[in-house]
C-alpha positions, 0 to 999 in steps of 0.5 A, spaced: 499 499 500 503 506 498 504 512 502 506 519 501 512 521 503 511 526 510 518 528 511 523 532 507 530 534 508 532 541 511 536 545 516 533 547 523 536 550 530 536 547 536 538 550 543 540 548 550 541 553 555 544 558 552 547 554 547 544 554 539 546 547 535 546 546 528 543 539 525 541 536 519 534 533 518 527 534 517 519 535 518 515 539 514 507 536 514 503 538 514 456 545 537 451 542 540 449 537 545 444 532 544 442 525 546 443 521 539 437 516 538 441 512 532 438 507 526 439 500 528 447 499 529 446 492 526 443 495 519 447 497 513 441 499 509 442 506 511 449 507 508 451 506 500 457 504 501 455 497 504 455 495 496 462 497 495 464 493 502 461 487 500 464 487 493 472 489 495 471 486 503 475 492 505 473 495 511 476 500 516 476 501 523 477 508 526 477 510 533 479 516 538 478 518 546 476 522 551 479 528 550 483 530 556 487 524 555 494 525 554 499 524 548 502 518 552 495 515 554 493 515 547 499 511 545 497 506 550 490 505 546 493 504 540 496 498 542 489 496 544 485 498 537 491 494 534 490 488 537 483 488 535 485 489 528 489 483 529 483 479 532 479 481 526 484 480 521 485 473 523 478 472 523 477 473 515 476 480 515 480 485 511 481 491 516 485 497 516 486 501 521 485 509 520 490 513 525 486 519 528 490 525 527 493 528 533 492 535 535 488 539 542 491 536 547 491 538 554 499 538 555 501 541 548 500 549 550 505 553 546 502 559 544 501 561 536 503 553 534 498 550 530 497 543 533 491 540 530 490 535 524 497 532 525 498 526 521 502 520 525 508 520 520 511 527 523 511 523 531 512 516 529 515 511 523 509 509 518 512 503 515 515 500 522 507 501 524 505 498 518 510 492 519 505 489 525 498 492 522 495 495 517 494 503 518 493 508 514 493 516 515 486 519 516 488 523 509 489 517 505 482 514 508 478 520 505 481 519 498 480 511 498 473 512 501 471 517 496 470 522 501 470 524 509 464 520 511 464 514 517 458 510 516 458 508 523 460 511 530 460 507 536 461 511 543 463 506 548 461 507 555 461 502 562 455 499 564 451 505 568 449 500 573 456 498 574 458 490 575 453 486 576 452 483 583 459 485 584 462 481 579 466 482 573 464 479 566 466 481 559 460 484 555 457 488 551 450 491 549 447 497 545 445 502 550 442 508 551 447 514 552 448 515 559 451 522 557 450 528 552 455 527 546 458 531 542 454 529 535 449 533 533 445 532 526 445 537 521 440 539 516 442 533 511 441 528 517 449 528 518 452 527 525 457 532 526 462 532 531 469 533 533 472 528 528 480 531 530 479 537 528 476 535 520 470 540 520 468 536 514 467 529 516 461 527 517 458 520 520 452 517 518 450 514 525 451 514 532 450 509 537 452 508 544 454 502 547 456 499 554 462 495 553 466 491 559 472 487 557 478 487 552 479 490 546 477 483 543 470 483 545 468 488 540 470 483 534 464 480 533 460 486 533 464 488 528 465 482 524 459 479 523 453 484 526 456 490 523 456 490 515 459 498 513 465 499 510 467 504 516 466 504 523 469 509 529 469 507 536 469 513 539 471 513 547 476 507 545 480 508 552 473 504 555 477 497 552 482 493 556 488 490 553 487 483 550 494 481 552 498 487 557 505 485 557 505 480 552 508 478 546 502 481 542 503 487 547 510 488 545 511 487 538 506 493 537 509 497 542 516 496 539 513 498 532 511 505 535 518 507 532 519 514 533 520 518 526 527 518 524 528 526 524 525 526 531 531 520 533 537 524 530 534 531 533 536 527 540 542 523 538 545 530 536 543 533 543 546 527 546 552 527 542 554 535 544 551 536 550 551 529 554 558 526 551 553 520 549 553 516 543 550 509 541 557 506 540 560 509 547 553 507 550 552 500 548 545 503 545 545 499 539 539 500 535 535 497 529 531 501 524 526 495 522 524 492 529 523 486 527 530 484 527 531 488 533 533 483 539 537 485 545 539 482 552 537 486 558 543 489 561 547 490 555 546 497 554 550 502 558 547 508 556 550 515 557 554 518 563 548 522 565 542 521 569 535 521 566 529 525 570 522 526 568 519 530 573 512 531 572 509 538 575 502 542 573 495 538 574 499 532 579 501 537 584 494 541 584 492 535 586 496 535 592 499 528 591 503 525 596 507 520 591 510 527 587 516 531 591 517 538 592 523 541 588 527 541 594 526 534 594 526 532 588 534 536 587 535 532 594 535 526 590 537 527 584 544 530 587 544 523 591 543 519 585 549 523 581 553 522 586 552 514 587 553 513 580 558 518 579 555 522 574 556 530 573 551 531 569 543 531 569 538 531 563 531 534 566 525 533 562 519 536 565 512 540 564 514 545 570 512 552 569 517 558 568 516 560 576 518 552 578 523 552 572 527 559 574 528 555 581 529 549 578 535 552 574 538 556 582 537 549 585 540 545 579 544 550 575 548 544 571 542 541 569 541 540 561 534 541 558 532 540 550 529 547 549 527 549 542 527 555 538 519 557 536 522 556 529 524 549 531 517 548 535 513 550 529 517 544 526 516 539 532 511 541 535 509 539 542 509 532 541 515 532 538 518 535 543 516 530 548 518 524 544 526 528 544 526 528 551 523 521 551 528 519 547 534 522 551 532 520 557 531 513 554 538 512 553 541 516 560 545 511 564 540 511 569 532 514 569 528 517 575 521 517 573 514 520 577 509 516 579 504 513 575 506 517 570 504 515 562 510 520 560 515 515 565 512 509 563 513 510 555 521 511 557 521 504 561 518 501 555 524 504 550 530 503 556 526 495 556 526 495 548 534 498 548 537 493 553 537 497 559 539 493 567 531 493 570 535 496 576 536 502 572 530 504 569 524 502 573 525 508 579 521 513 581 521 520 585 518 518 592 514 524 595 517 528 601 513 525 606 511 518 603 514 512 608 514 507 603 516 509 596 514 502 592 518 502 585 515 501 578 513 494 576 518 491 571 514 488 565 519 484 563 520 484 554 517 479 550 519 477 543 
């Protein structure tokens, strides 16, 4: 399946502290509320594409998640939906996963940066994703589908009554909508909604379904009961992983290779500011993830401490497992001394006031701080990936409790072959009596 090129070479500037570095690379890319009372979800009579679907048997699965969810949780949901597509294809259906464009996320708050309708190719290698499951960008779906129409939207929700008798069981049923939805009918009878910022997109039908179970619970519904060509699962985070931390999980996770231009930026930054390179650090990387298999403990890492210090909404909630800045700096100094490291790379969402305090307390810290021009190229999502890539190559990593940003770094380091003792670590809260460390989810090939 052919795909349009997502990037072309270019020149850009990256700055760290007061330095400016020149690198070669990349990147050009480009309401109302109502409770929906849909037609019969199991009928294809309302769509003209049913005959086309029967003729070529090619079907498209789209999905979206709860708007407040962040970048790294959305990456986790992708793994769940990719597993569902694998199940559908094993059962004989020619399903293709349509990648939901990125944009308008809570943490992407850089001013004057256009951050909607961002294709996956700006952040991840499409070739790598396709080696695991068939995927296409949303723009390509519009072209193949003959227009911005989605036949059926299934809005997933929990059961209003909760678990029956307090017992867990897997089930899925068409149910009345529990919440008012961001879909409304236009004059032509189509449903309008957010649709990742693609205002021209319309749905022919919207239905609420209560679902309780793993992602594959949707397979019989999609395979046997719904005959339309394109189906979108809204609130897809409702579904659980089919095989968390198993081979299927890790195959999909390993296929989520960062876009090459972002990795090159991170590698150049490591070399210039952190005296770090793959040869010296024993962090060997294969562009083809299907051929990459390393022994845990084989990676040494660069001569620096990698830190993810989550702030903002984590401290607003007065969480006891998140340290104060002084508490965090005390732990950082302790680790640098213990591991004989004189440099620390810090990834953080701290505001300007906290950053000033952090720089006073930790004057030798290194951060990736792109210029406005670079930010327009990378977007906030690209900067997050560069931060994660640099943290993933550190001699020792320390993250923040239950942060999906830190979780993704754990996985990246697992893929690179780091000793788990240098990876699965987190800050402790200032008043925590017992500080349980993250679980080691061992990679499965």
